[in-house]
C-alpha positions in Angstrom: 49.9 87.8 47.0 49.6 84.3 48.1 51.2 83.5 51.5 52.4 87.2 51.7 52.3 87.0 55.7 54.7 84.1 55.6 57.6 85.8 53.9 59.2 89.1 54.6 61.0 89.3 51.3 59.7 88.0 48.0 61.7 88.8 44.9 60.2 87.9 41.5 61.9 87.4 38.2 65.0 89.4 39.0 67.1 90.0 35.8 70.4 91.8 35.9 73.0 92.0 33.1 76.4 93.7 32.9 77.0 94.4 29.3 76.6 91.1 27.5 76.9 89.1 30.7 73.5 87.9 32.3 74.3 87.9 36.0 70.7 86.9 37.1 68.1 85.3 34.8 64.5 85.8 36.2 65.6 84.7 39.7 62.9 84.4 42.4 64.0 84.5 46.2 61.5 84.1 49.1 62.7 84.9 52.7 60.4 83.6 55.3 59.8 85.5 58.6 62.3 84.5 61.2 64.3 82.1 59.1 67.8 81.7 58.1 68.1 81.2 54.2 71.4 80.0 52.8 72.4 81.2 49.4 75.0 79.1 47.6 76.5 78.5 44.3 80.0 78.6 42.5 81.7 81.9 41.8 79.9 83.8 39.3 76.6 82.1 40.0 74.9 85.4 40.8 74.8 85.3 44.7 76.5 88.6 45.4 74.6 90.2 42.5 71.3 89.1 44.0 72.0 90.4 47.4 73.4 93.8 46.0 69.9 94.1 44.2 67.9 93.4 47.4 70.3 95.7 49.4 70.1 98.5 46.8 73.6 98.6 45.5 72.5 97.3 41.9 69.1 98.3 40.3 67.7 95.3 38.5 67.0 95.4 34.8 63.6 93.8 35.4 61.7 92.0 38.2 59.8 93.0 41.4 60.5 93.1 45.1 57.9 92.8 47.8 58.7 93.8 51.4 56.2 92.7 54.1 53.7 91.8 51.4 54.0 95.3 49.7 55.7 96.0 46.4 58.8 98.3 47.1 61.3 100.1 45.0 64.8 99.8 46.3 66.7 102.4 44.4 69.8 102.5 46.7 71.3 101.2 50.0 69.4 103.9 52.0 66.1 102.7 50.7 67.0 99.2 52.0 68.1 100.5 55.3 64.9 102.5 55.8 62.9 99.2 55.3 65.0 97.5 57.9 67.4 95.5 55.6 71.2 95.7 56.7 74.0 94.0 54.9 77.5 92.9 56.1 79.9 92.2 53.2 83.3 90.4 53.5 85.2 93.6 54.0 82.8 94.2 57.1 82.8 98.0 56.4 84.6 98.9 59.7 86.9 101.7 60.2 90.3 100.4 61.7 91.2 103.6 63.4 88.0 104.0 65.2 86.8 102.1 68.3 83.6 99.9 68.8 81.0 102.7 69.7 82.2 104.8 66.7 81.8 102.0 64.3 78.6 100.8 65.6 77.2 104.4 65.2 79.2 105.2 62.1 77.2 107.7 60.0 74.4 107.5 62.4 76.0 109.2 65.3 74.0 110.3 68.5 74.3 113.9 69.1 73.3 116.1 72.1 69.9 117.5 71.8 70.3 120.1 74.6 69.2 123.5 73.1 72.5 125.2 74.4 74.7 122.7 72.3 72.4 121.2 69.7 73.4 123.8 67.1 77.0 122.8 67.4 76.2 119.2 66.5 78.4 117.7 69.3 78.5 113.9 69.3 77.2 112.2 72.5 80.1 109.8 73.1 78.8 108.7 76.5 75.4 107.5 75.2 77.1 105.8 72.1 79.3 103.9 74.5 76.4 102.9 76.8 74.4 101.8 73.9 77.3 99.8 72.5 78.1 98.1 75.9 74.4 97.3 76.2 74.4 95.8 72.7 77.6 93.5 73.3 76.1 92.2 76.6 72.7 91.5 75.1 74.2 89.4 72.3 76.9 87.9 74.6 79.9 89.5 72.8 82.9 89.7 75.1 85.4 92.2 73.8 87.0 92.9 77.3 87.3 96.7 76.1 85.3 98.7 73.7 87.9 101.6 73.5 90.5 100.0 71.4 90.8 100.8 67.5 89.2 98.1 65.5 92.6 97.1 64.1 93.6 95.8 67.5 90.7 93.2 67.4 90.9 89.7 66.0 88.9 88.7 62.9 86.3 87.0 64.9 85.9 90.0 67.2 85.7 92.3 64.2 82.9 90.1 62.7 81.2 90.2 66.1 81.1 93.9 66.0 79.9 94.0 62.4 77.1 91.4 63.2 76.0 93.2 66.5 76.0 96.4 64.6 73.6 94.8 61.9 71.4 93.8 64.8 71.2 97.3 66.3 70.3 98.9 63.0 68.7 96.1 60.9 65.6 95.4 63.0 64.2 93.2 60.2 66.5 91.5 57.7 70.3 90.8 58.0 72.1 90.0 54.8 75.5 88.3 55.5 78.1 87.8 52.9 80.6 85.0 53.7 80.4 85.7 57.6 82.9 82.9 58.4 85.3 83.6 55.7 89.1 83.7 57.0 88.0 82.9 60.5 89.6 80.1 62.5 87.5 77.1 63.9 86.8 78.6 67.1 86.0 82.2 65.8 83.7 80.6 63.1 81.9 78.7 65.8 81.4 82.0 67.8 80.1 83.9 64.6 77.6 81.1 63.8 76.3 81.0 67.4 75.9 84.9 67.2 73.8 84.4 64.1 71.7 81.9 66.0 71.3 84.7 68.6 70.2 87.1 65.9 67.6 84.8 64.7 66.4 84.2 68.2 65.7 88.1 68.5 63.5 87.6 65.4 65.7 88.7 62.4 65.3 87.1 59.1 68.7 86.2 57.7 70.2 85.5 54.2 73.7 83.9 54.3 76.0 83.6 51.4 78.8 80.9 52.1 80.9 78.5 50.2 81.3 76.5 53.5 78.3 73.9 53.3 79.2 72.5 56.8 78.5 76.0 58.1 75.5 76.3 55.9 74.0 73.1 57.2 74.7 74.0 60.8 72.8 77.3 60.7 70.3 77.6 58.0 66.7 76.5 57.5 66.5 76.3 53.7 69.1 76.4 51.0 68.8 78.1 47.7 71.2 77.2 44.9 72.1 79.5 42.0 73.9 78.4 38.9 75.0 80.4 36.1 72.5 83.2 37.1 69.5 80.9 37.5 67.7 79.5 40.6 68.2 75.7 40.2 66.8 74.6 43.5 65.6 75.4 47.0 65.7 72.7 49.6 64.7 72.2 53.3 68.2 72.0 54.9 66.8 69.5 57.4 65.7 67.1 54.7 68.6 67.1 52.1 72.1 65.8 51.9 75.1 67.9 51.2 75.7 65.7 48.1 72.4 66.8 46.9 73.3 70.4 47.1 76.5 69.9 45.4 74.9 68.3 42.5 72.7 71.4 42.0 75.8 73.6 42.4 77.8 71.6 39.8 74.9 71.1 37.4 74.7 67.3 38.0 71.0 67.7 39.1 68.8 70.5 37.9 65.7 70.2 39.9 63.4 72.9 41.3 61.6 71.9 44.4 60.2 74.5 46.8 
């Protein structure tokens, strides 16, 4: 593949239908190594369907996905996670009754390996706490305490935990669905700064957002979907918000890579 070393993910001709509805119509997506790609479009444009195909929630009807230059079959979310792709949806997938370490390691708990207790599969809460504390410190997330149930934290703090978790497990690609939705001004600013930190540590990131101000403040390129088709992809530093709005609404249908 041409330029395969430049891109960590290349999706080609992705098509997905639900009954008689065409959600994605031969859509291409290219995510460069170490970039933040904004994915925008009106409701029903196909944004969520596309990321769910990449993250293994939906199987495409046709099309191909390449990861680090190699063709891959992502049949389910486990396949995506094995490649190093982690996704945070709007609901954050956090358990309100559990504390921070329990949420960070949810489904992937660290257990004692000592031969005397290994067969009991006892969880190593001390190690999980220390790992979570080191993770929050590394990313500059200040929660004062990691022991409170998740319901006791603010929306911004919950988002910070979800983003920190994706950094711990994602390793290569983070897909973020509306990461600043329902957050206040200060909490949104903190979430965007944390995303910048994730990029500094080498993660390639896809962000879905309706907030163009946030998109322009954080992304390198902007990809626009309209009615299931890719209608444009622009350098975020060389385009105006009005140009993106025209693509979203259909006032301008131009493809320029």
